[in-house]
C-alpha positions in Angstrom: 0.0 0.0 0.0 1.3 3.4 -1.0 1.3 5.9 1.9 2.4 9.4 2.5 3.6 10.9 5.8 3.5 14.6 6.7 6.1 15.6 9.3 4.8 18.9 10.7 7.7 19.7 13.1 7.5 23.3 11.9 3.7 23.4 11.3 2.0 23.5 7.9 0.7 26.1 5.6 -0.7 26.0 2.1 2.5 27.1 0.4 4.6 24.7 2.5 2.4 21.8 1.4 2.7 22.8 -2.3 6.5 23.0 -1.9 6.6 19.6 -0.3 4.5 18.1 -3.1 6.8 19.6 -5.8 9.9 18.4 -3.9 8.5 14.9 -3.7 8.0 14.7 -7.4 4.7 16.4 -8.3 5.1 18.2 -11.6 5.3 22.0 -11.4 3.6 22.1 -14.8 0.6 20.3 -13.3 0.3 23.0 -10.7 0.8 25.8 -13.2 -1.9 24.3 -15.4 -4.2 24.0 -12.4 -3.7 27.7 -11.6 -4.4 28.7 -15.2 -7.6 26.5 -15.2 -9.0 28.6 -12.3 -8.7 31.7 -14.4 -8.4 34.1 -11.4 -5.3 36.1 -12.4 -2.7 34.2 -10.6 0.5 32.3 -11.3 3.2 30.3 -9.4 6.9 30.7 -9.0 8.9 27.7 -7.8 12.4 28.2 -6.4 15.1 26.4 -4.4 15.9 27.8 -1.0 17.8 26.8 2.2 16.1 26.5 5.6 18.4 25.5 8.4 20.9 24.3 5.9 18.4 22.0 4.2 17.5 22.5 0.5 13.8 22.8 -0.1 11.2 23.8 -2.7 9.5 27.2 -2.2 6.3 27.9 -4.0 5.1 31.5 -4.1 1.7 32.6 -5.4 1.5 35.8 -7.4 -1.9 37.4 -7.7 -2.3 40.3 -10.1 1.5 40.6 -10.1 1.8 40.8 -6.3 3.5 38.1 -4.2 1.6 36.4 -1.4 2.7 37.3 2.2 2.4 35.7 5.6 -0.9 37.0 6.9 0.5 38.9 9.8 2.8 40.8 7.4 -0.2 41.4 5.1 -2.3 42.9 7.8 0.6 45.0 9.1 0.9 46.5 5.6 -2.9 47.0 5.5 -2.7 49.0 8.8 0.2 51.0 7.4 -1.5 51.7 4.1 -4.7 52.7 5.9 -2.9 55.0 8.3 -0.8 56.5 5.4 -4.0 57.1 3.3 -5.8 59.0 6.2 -2.7 61.0 6.9 -2.8 62.4 3.4 -6.6 62.9 3.3 -9.0 61.4 0.7 -8.8 64.4 -1.6 -5.2 64.0 -2.7 -5.6 61.1 -5.1 -4.3 58.3 -2.9 -5.6 54.9 -3.6 -6.0 52.0 -1.1 -2.9 50.3 -2.6 -2.5 46.9 -4.1 -2.6 45.0 -0.8 -6.0 46.5 0.0 -7.2 45.8 -3.5 -6.4 42.2 -2.9 -8.3 42.2 0.3 -11.3 43.3 -1.7 -11.1 39.9 -3.4 -12.7 38.1 -0.4 -15.3 35.6 -1.6 -18.3 33.7 -0.2 -18.3 29.9 -0.1 -20.9 29.8 -2.9 -18.7 31.7 -5.3 -15.7 29.6 -4.4 -17.6 26.4 -5.1 -18.7 27.7 -8.5 -15.1 28.6 -9.5 -13.8 25.2 -8.5 -16.7 23.2 -10.1 -16.1 25.0 -13.4 -12.4 24.3 -13.4 -11.3 21.4 -15.8 -9.8 19.2 -13.0 -10.8 15.8 -11.8 -14.0 15.2 -9.8 -11.9 13.8 -6.9 -9.7 16.9 -6.8 -12.8 19.2 -7.0 -14.4 17.3 -4.1 -11.3 17.5 -2.0 -10.8 21.2 -2.6 -14.4 22.0 -1.8 -14.2 19.9 1.4 -11.2 22.0 2.5 -13.0 25.2 1.9 -16.2 23.8 3.6 -14.0 22.9 6.7 -12.8 26.4 6.8 -16.3 27.9 6.4 -17.7 25.7 9.2 -14.9 26.8 11.5 -15.4 30.5 10.8 -19.2 30.2 11.0 -19.1 28.7 14.4 -16.5 31.1 15.7 -18.5 34.2 14.5 -21.9 32.7 15.3 -23.2 32.8 11.7 -24.0 30.4 8.8 -21.5 29.1 6.3 -23.3 31.0 3.5 -22.8 34.2 5.4 -19.0 33.7 5.8 -16.8 35.9 3.6 -13.2 34.8 3.8 -10.8 37.6 4.4 -7.6 35.7 3.8 -8.6 32.2 2.7 -11.1 33.5 0.2 -8.5 35.5 -1.5 -6.8 34.5 -4.7 -3.6 33.1 -3.1 -5.5 30.7 -0.8 -7.7 29.5 -3.6 -4.6 28.6 -5.5 -3.1 26.9 -2.4 -6.1 24.8 -1.8 -7.0 23.7 -5.3 -3.3 22.9 -6.2 -3.1 21.0 -2.9 -6.0 18.8 -3.9 -4.7 18.3 -7.5 -1.1 17.6 -6.4 -2.2 15.2 -3.6 -4.2 13.2 -6.0 -1.3 13.0 -8.5 0.8 11.2 -5.9 -1.7 8.3 -6.0 -1.4 7.7 -2.3 -3.9 5.3 -0.6 -3.4 6.7 2.9 -2.2 10.0 4.3 -0.7 10.0 7.8 0.2 13.1 9.8 2.5 13.7 12.7 1.5 15.7 15.8 1.5 19.4 14.7 3.7 22.1 16.1 1.4 25.1 16.2 4.0 27.7 17.3 3.0 30.4 19.9 2.7 34.1 20.6 0.1 36.2 18.7 -0.8 36.8 15.1 -2.4 39.7 13.3 -5.4 38.9 11.1 -8.6 40.4 9.9 -10.2 40.4 13.3 -7.3 42.0 15.2 -4.4 40.5 17.1 -5.2 36.9 18.3 -3.3 34.2 20.3 -1.6 31.4 18.4 -3.1 29.1 17.3 -5.9 31.3 15.9 -9.5 30.4 16.7 -10.2 28.9 13.3 -7.1 26.7 13.6 -8.1 25.5 17.0 -11.5 24.6 15.7 -10.1 22.8 12.7 -7.6 20.8 14.8 -10.1 19.6 17.3 -9.1 16.0 18.4 -5.7 16.3 16.6 -2.5 16.0 18.6 -0.7 19.4 18.8 2.1 21.0 20.8 4.1 24.3 20.9 7.8 24.5 20.3 10.4 26.8 18.8 9.6 30.3 17.3 6.7 32.1 19.0 4.9 32.7 15.8 2.0 31.1 13.9 3.3 27.8 12.4 0.0 26.2 11.5 -2.3 28.4 9.4 -6.1 27.8 9.0 -5.5 26.8 5.4 -2.8 24.3 6.5 -5.1 22.9 9.3 -7.9 22.5 6.8 -5.7 20.6 4.4 -4.5 18.2 7.2 -8.1 17.8 8.4 -9.3 16.8 4.9 -6.4 14.6 3.7 -5.2 12.8 6.8 -6.7 9.5 7.7 -4.9 9.4 11.1 -2.3 11.0 13.3 0.7 8.8 14.2 4.4 8.6 14.5 6.5 7.8 11.4 4.9 4.6 9.9 6.8 1.5 8.9 7.5 1.9 5.2 10.0 1.4 2.4 10.8 5.0 1.5 10.4 5.9 -2.2 11.1 9.6 -2.0 10.9 12.6 0.4 10.3 16.2 -0.2 10.7 19.4 1.8 8.4 22.4 1.4 9.8 25.8 2.7 7.9 28.4 4.6 8.4 32.1 3.8 10.3 32.9 7.0 13.8 31.6 7.9 14.1 31.1 11.6 17.5 30.7 13.3 18.0 27.3 14.9 14.7 26.0 13.6 14.3 24.9 9.9 11.0 26.2 8.7 10.1 23.1 6.7 7.3 20.6 6.1 8.6 17.1 5.2 6.5 14.8 3.0 7.7 11.2 2.8 6.1 8.7 0.3 6.6 5.0 0.2 5.2 1.5 0.4 4.1 0.2 3.7 5.8 -2.9 5.0 4.7 -6.1 3.2 3.2 -7.6 6.4 -0.2 -7.6 7.9 0.5 -4.0 9.0 0.5 -3.0 5.3 -3.2 -4.0 5.1 -4.3 -2.8 8.5 -3.7 0.0 11.0 -3.1 -1.0 14.6 -4.1 1.3 17.4 -5.3 1.4 21.0 -8.9 2.3 21.8 -10.9 2.5 25.0 -14.1 0.4 25.5 -16.7 2.0 27.8 -19.6 -0.2 29.0 -22.6 0.4 31.2 -25.6 -1.8 32.2 -29.0 0.0 32.0 -32.2 -1.4 33.3 -34.3 1.7 34.1 -33.9 3.9 31.1 -36.5 4.8 28.4 -35.6 3.5 24.9 -36.1 7.0 23.6 -33.6 8.4 26.1 -31.1 5.7 25.3 -31.4 6.5 21.6 -30.7 10.1 22.3 -27.7 9.3 24.5 -26.2 7.2 21.7 -26.7 10.0 19.2 -25.0 12.4 21.6 -22.0 10.1 22.1 -21.5 9.8 18.4 -21.8 13.5 17.9 -19.1 14.1 20.5 -16.5 11.9 18.8 -17.2 8.3 19.8 -15.8 5.8 17.2 -18.9 3.6 17.5 -21.8 3.2 19.9 -24.2 0.2 20.2 -26.5 -1.5 22.6 -27.7 -5.1 23.1 -30.6 -6.4 25.2 -29.6 -8.2 28.3 -31.3 -10.0 31.2 -30.5 -8.2 34.5 -30.7 -9.4 38.0 -34.2 -10.3 39.3 -35.0 -11.1 35.6 -35.3 -7.4 34.7 -34.9 -6.6 31.0 -32.1 -4.1 30.3 -29.5 -2.9 27.8 -25.8 -3.1 27.6 -24.4 0.2 26.2 -21.0 -0.1 24.6 -18.9 2.9 23.4 -15.7 2.6 21.4 -13.5 5.7 21.9 -10.1 7.1 21.2 -8.0 6.9 24.4 -7.8 10.7 24.7 -11.6 11.0 24.4 -12.6 8.3 27.0 -12.9 10.5 30.1 -15.0 13.2 28.3 -17.3 10.5 26.8 -17.6 8.9 30.3 -19.0 12.2 31.6 -21.6 12.2 28.8 -22.7 8.6 29.7 -23.2 9.7 33.3 -25.1 12.9 32.2 -27.4 11.2 29.7 -28.2 7.9 31.3 -29.2 6.5 34.7 -26.1 4.4 35.2 -24.1 4.6 38.4 -21.0 3.1 37.0 -19.0 2.8 33.7 -16.6 0.0 33.0 -13.5 0.9 31.1 -10.7 -1.1 29.4 -8.1 -0.7 26.8 -8.1 -2.9 23.7 -6.1 -3.2 20.4 -7.9 -3.0 17.1 -6.9 -3.4 13.4 -8.6 -1.4 10.7 -8.4 -1.8 6.9 -6.9 1.1 5.0 -9.6 3.1 3.3 -10.0 6.0 0.9 -12.8 8.1 -0.6 -13.9 8.5 -4.2 -16.7 10.7 -5.5 -19.2 9.5 -8.2 -21.8 11.6 -10.0 -25.4 10.4 -9.8 -28.5 11.8 -11.5 -29.2 13.7 -8.4 -25.7 14.9 -7.4 -22.3 13.7 -6.2 -22.0 10.9 -3.7 -18.8 9.8 -1.8 -17.9 6.1 -1.9 -15.9 4.7 1.0 -13.4 2.0 -0.3 -11.5 -0.4 1.9 -8.3 -2.1 0.7 -6.7 -5.5 1.5 -3.4 -6.5 -0.1 -3.7 -3.6 -2.6 -7.1 -4.7 -3.9 -10.6 -3.4 -3.0 -12.2 -5.6 -0.3 -15.3 -3.5 0.3 -17.1 -0.4 -0.9 -20.2 1.5 0.2 -21.9 4.8 -0.6 -21.8 7.4 2.2 -25.2 7.4 3.9 -25.3 11.1 4.8 -24.6 12.1 1.1 -27.4 9.8 -0.1 -29.8 10.9 2.6 -29.2 14.6 1.8 -29.9 14.0 -1.9 -32.9 11.9 -1.2 -34.5 14.5 1.0 -33.7 17.4 -1.3 -34.8 15.6 -4.5 -37.7 13.6 -3.1 -36.2 10.3 -4.4 -36.1 7.0 -2.4 -32.9 6.6 -0.5 -32.4 3.1 -1.8 -32.6 4.4 -5.4 -29.7 6.9 -4.9 -27.6 4.3 -3.1 -28.0 1.8 -5.9 -27.1 4.2 -8.6 -24.0 5.4 -6.7 -22.8 1.8 -6.5 -23.5 1.3 -10.2 -21.6 4.4 -11.1 -18.6 3.3 -9.0 -18.6 -0.2 -10.6 -18.7 1.4 -14.1 -15.4 3.1 -13.5 -12.2 1.7 -15.0 -10.3 -0.2 -12.3 -7.2 1.5 -11.0 -3.8 0.1 -11.8 
């Protein structure tokens, strides 16, 4: 199985990810063609730089002839231009300057979707790019107490971020990787200037996007993980882990804009084949199993408790009927959880059920590697979850929530949409 590992010892941003892709073998022409296909007045420049004595690829985005900047530098210049403009008065012919002109290019999610959907790139890349933007929109909407349709991106909706995200989706697809794995993320520290003022690092959107991800702070007290970088990781990575067992094929380094002393500002991407053992077909990890016996709880309340547990991050929740003492009928509630989520989910069990005790144990599990593909049905796109064993497809199934959403919106039987999604997947040419 072909896997890729992101080593985020100095965080991750959109341009660092593109640099790592190019350094690992993705064609710069592919990314250039992708930018041209968006038709938004941008182009790329790829160069070789040193970061901490290590040679790396640096990808810069130019929008309307102007180079992309780290966002705190961008907003510092915005403040300077704004102050400079007012010091001269509005009657002396001073414009807002090119940086402020670029700020006016903020876009709503609907417009971004339309641009991506019109671009002549693969459906899988379109789906991945849109998912990255949707992750950003959901984070911003929750932070600012609004809807995703009302969100207008100040930085991430600008031209440079559109280029970063769409090229990230296209470049990642071109590597033909079956599983993406990511290290714990170094988020940096200190504060960062952005559209909403000076905020602590990691910024609120980054914190929301990295919920349940392992993070830490080390090195320079600056923003190392940007919202765009966090959204890319959230969308691509199947899991977070230490360096996986693999036969290394190639590695690439993507450089950030800033050059820190004693800290190489790099993102490393390693691509290779997983070991030809059982581990190549499955992932091994530890989980916590939580159990509680319930004999005085309404079935409706139990159903609600199970929904709450799933919504709060449980890996799986199920119940089975049991015969309790004194022949009372009851239910055995079982929750599978990530080790770090177990204590929080235990509190939910106590809050939502009548149990007085929760049993807890650690177990090992093996999971098949999996990936997503998107198929187009008569009623809209549907994601297909595909499981692999020994490099071949062992199982596939349409994503229920996608089918349900289309069924409700189009007034079509759910089973009809699921059947067509499977048929569309089976009609595809098998991958080499």
